[in-house]
N, C-alpha and C positions, 0 to 999 in steps of 0.2 A: 635703183635696183641693184647696182654694184655693191652698195652698202649692205643690202640684205644678203647678197651672196657671200660677202666676207664676214658676216655676222657669226659669232660663235654658236655652237649647237644649243647651248643652254638658253640663250636669248631667243633663238628661233622656236624652241619648244614652248617657252612662255607665251610667245605671240600666238602660236597655233592653239594653245589651250584657251587663251582669251577669245580667239575667233570662234572656236567650237562652242564655247559657253554662250557667246553672243548670238550665234545662229540658233542654238537651242532655246535661249530666252525669247527670241523673236517668235519662234514657232509656238512655244508654249503660250505666249501672250495672245497670239492670234487664235489659238485653239480655245483658250479659256474664255475669251470674249465671245467667240462664236457659240460656244456651248451655253454660256449664260444667256445669250440672246435667243438661242433656240428654245431653251426652257421658258424664258419669259414670254415668247410668242405663243406657246402652248399652255400657258398658265391659266387661261380662262376657258378651257374646254369643258364640255358637259361632263356630268358624272359618268355617263356611259362610254366616254371617249378616253378616259384617263388610263394610263398604264405606267408601269415602272415607277419613276420618282413620284409622279403625281398620285399614283395609286396608293403608295405607302403613306404619303402625306395625308391623303383623304381618309385613309383608314384610321390613322392615329388621331386626326382632328375629330372624326366622327365619334370615336370612343371617348375622347376627352369632353366633347360637347354634350354627349348624352349624360355624362357624369356631373359636369360643372355648369352646363348651360352657358349663359352669356358671360360668366366669369372666367371662361377658358382663356388661357394665355396663348393667343395665336402666334405672336412673334417667337415665343420660346419653342413652340412645336415646330415652326418652320426652321428655326436655327438648328434644332436637334436633328431633324430629318436631313437637312443639308449636310450637317457634319457626319451623318451616317452614310448617306448615299453618294454624296459629292466630296468625299474626303480627298480624292485625287486632285480635284480642281482646287480645293483649299490649299493642298500642298504645293501645287504649281503657283498659286497666288503668293504664297509665302516666299517661294524661291524668287519670283519676280520682284518682290519687295526688297530682297537682299542682294539681287544681282548687280545693281548699280554700285553699291559699296564693294561687292566682290571684284568687279572689274578694276576699280580704283586700287584695291588692295593688291591684285595681281600685277598691275602696272608698277606700283611701288616695289613689289618684290623683284620685278625685272630691273628696276632702277638700282636697287641695292646690289643685285647680282652683277649688273654691268659695271657699277662703280668698284665692286670687289675685283672684277677681272682687270679693269683699268689700273687700279692701284697695284695689283700684283705685277702687271707688265712694267709699270714705271719703276717699281721697287727693283725688279730684276735688272732694268736698264741702268739705274743709278748705281747699283752694286758693282757694275763693271768699271765705273769711273775710278775706283780705288785700286785697281790692279795695274800691273806694269804693261799689260796688253791693251791699254786704253786706245792707243793710236791704231792698233790693228783691228779694233772692233768699231771704229768710226763708221765703217761701211754698213754695220748692222744697226746703227742708230735709227735710220729711217724705218727699218722693219719693226724695231721696238716701239717707235712712236705710232706706227700704224696699228700694232696690236693693242696699245693703250687706247687709241681712238676707237678701235672696234668695240672695246669694252664700254666706252662712253656711248657708243651708238646703241648698244644693247639697253643701256639705261634710258636713253631718250626715246627710242622706238617703242619699248615696252610701255613706258609711261604714256606715250602718245596714243598707242593702240588702246590701252586700258581706259584713258580719259575719253577718247573718241567713242568707244563702245558704250561707255557710261552715259555720255551725252545723248547718243542716238536712242538708247533704250529709255532714258528718262523722257524724251520727247514722245516716243511711241506709247509709253505708259500714260502720259498725260492726255494723248489723243484718244486712245482706246479705253483706258481706265477700267480695268477689270473689277475693281472694288465697287465702282459706281454701277457697273452692269449687275453685280451680285445684289446690291441694294435695290436696284430696279426690279430684279427677279423677286426678292423677298416682298417688296411692296405689292407687286401684282398678285403674288400668291396670297398675301393677307387679304387683299380686296376680293379675290375670288372666293376665299373661304368664308369671309364675313358677310358678303353681300349675296352670294349665289348658293353656297352650300349650307350655311347655317339656317336660313329660313325653312329649308326642306328637311331638316333633321329634327327628330323627337328628342326632347331633353327631359332629364329627371330633375332639373332645377327650375323652380317657378320663376316667372318673369315679373309678376306683380302680385299685389295682395289678393286680387280676385283669382288669379291663377293658383296662388298658394292655397286658398280656401278650397278651390275645386279639386286640387290635388289631394288635399287632406280628406275631402269627402270621398274621392275615388279610393284613396288608400284605406279609409275606414270601411268602405263598402267591400273592398277586396279582402280586408282582414276579417270582416264579418262572415263573408262567404266561406273563407278558409276555416274559420272557427266552427261554422255550421257543419261543414263537411267533416271536420275532425270530430265534433260531437256525435254526428250521425254514425260515423265509423265506430266510435267508441261505444255508442249505444248498441249497435249491432253486435259488436264483440262482447259487450256485457250481457246482452240478451242470450247470445249463444252460450256464453260461459255459465249464465244463471240456469238456463234450461238443462245443460249438462249436469250442473250441481244438483238441480231439483231431481232429475232422473236418478242420479246416484243416491240422493237422500231417500227417495221412495224405495229404491232397491234395498238400501240399508235398513229402512224401517220394516220392510217385509221380512228381511232376514232376521231382524231383531224380534219381530212378532213370532216367527216360527221358533226362534230360540226360547222366547218366553213361554210359548205353549209347551215346548218340550220340558222347560223348567217346571211349569205347573204340573205336568204329568209326573215328573220325577218327585216333586214335593208331595203330590197326592199319594203316590206309591209309598213314599217315606212316611207320610202320616198314617196310611193304612198299616204299614209295618210297625209303626210305633204303637198304634192301637192294639194290634195283635200281641205285641210284646207286653203291653200293660195288662192285658187279660191273662197272659201266661204268668206274668209276675204275680198278679192277684191270686190266681189259682195255686201257684207255687207257694205263696205266703200262707194260704189257707191250709194247704197240705202240711206245711211245716208246723203250723200251729196245732193241727190235729195230731200230728206225730208227736209233738211236744206233750200234748195232753195225754196221749196214749202212754208215752214213756213215763210221765208222772204217775199215771194210774198203775202202771206196771211196778214202779218203784214203791208206791204205797202198799200194793198187794204183797210184794216181796217183804217189805218191812213188817207187815201184819203177820205173814207166815212165820217170819223169824221170831216175832214176839210170841206168837202162839206156841211155836216149838220150844221156845225158851220157857214158857209158862208150864207146858205139859211135862217137861223134863224135871221141873222142880217138885212136882207133886209126887212122883215115884221115888 
């Protein structure tokens, strides 16, 4: 204990850090193993009893099984859910895997730190031997040697603590073995899903040829019903559209009929007007011809009068 009291502060800090990490590693080791064990004990609960981790696992497995049937990759689903819901436990497990080498590394760090302190003290002590005051500092040689030995103590104590913690943690990890606990949990979950959950789930993937044929028949029947409903809906829509078109056509035909009647009336009036115009034209042509004859007769009479007048004037 006196050696620890005389130890430099740097060495004491290294030992405290190693001790804290060791206690933390032991606590995490116990917690991880207990957590895996608790999940493994509840891995074979009924579908109505699951919650939390098991509920998410059951939901993802059910969705995958309905899609892929017996071809579902159960270990991959379990690993994915564990990585999602138990990421903290996996982080603790990785820390425990590296804690042994971490303690040894910290011990070596303390060793080099102690050796550095020891060499520094010895160098300072030897440097005094080349001065004229060597005899006057002989009394301080014992103190210098004690300082150098305290540095060596840092080196040995930190290495000892680091190696000891590493050994104890290695033994505890061998006994509890969190990796084996996790693998046991994965095995129980796989058995629970494949033997208890899978038979109660409906699947979209056929299990044999007969099942495949049955599923094909069911699919064809379902498709036929959907086609029948679609055709019925289309026929109703077409009938409605046809009736509306027919009504519109009848209405248009009636309107066209009225238009044709009006057109016929207009043509009749036009024909009557043309007939009257023809009669007027005929009468006008007769009047013109008669006028022409009258004008010719008048001209002939005037020529006869002129001739006679010319004849009578010659006789006198």
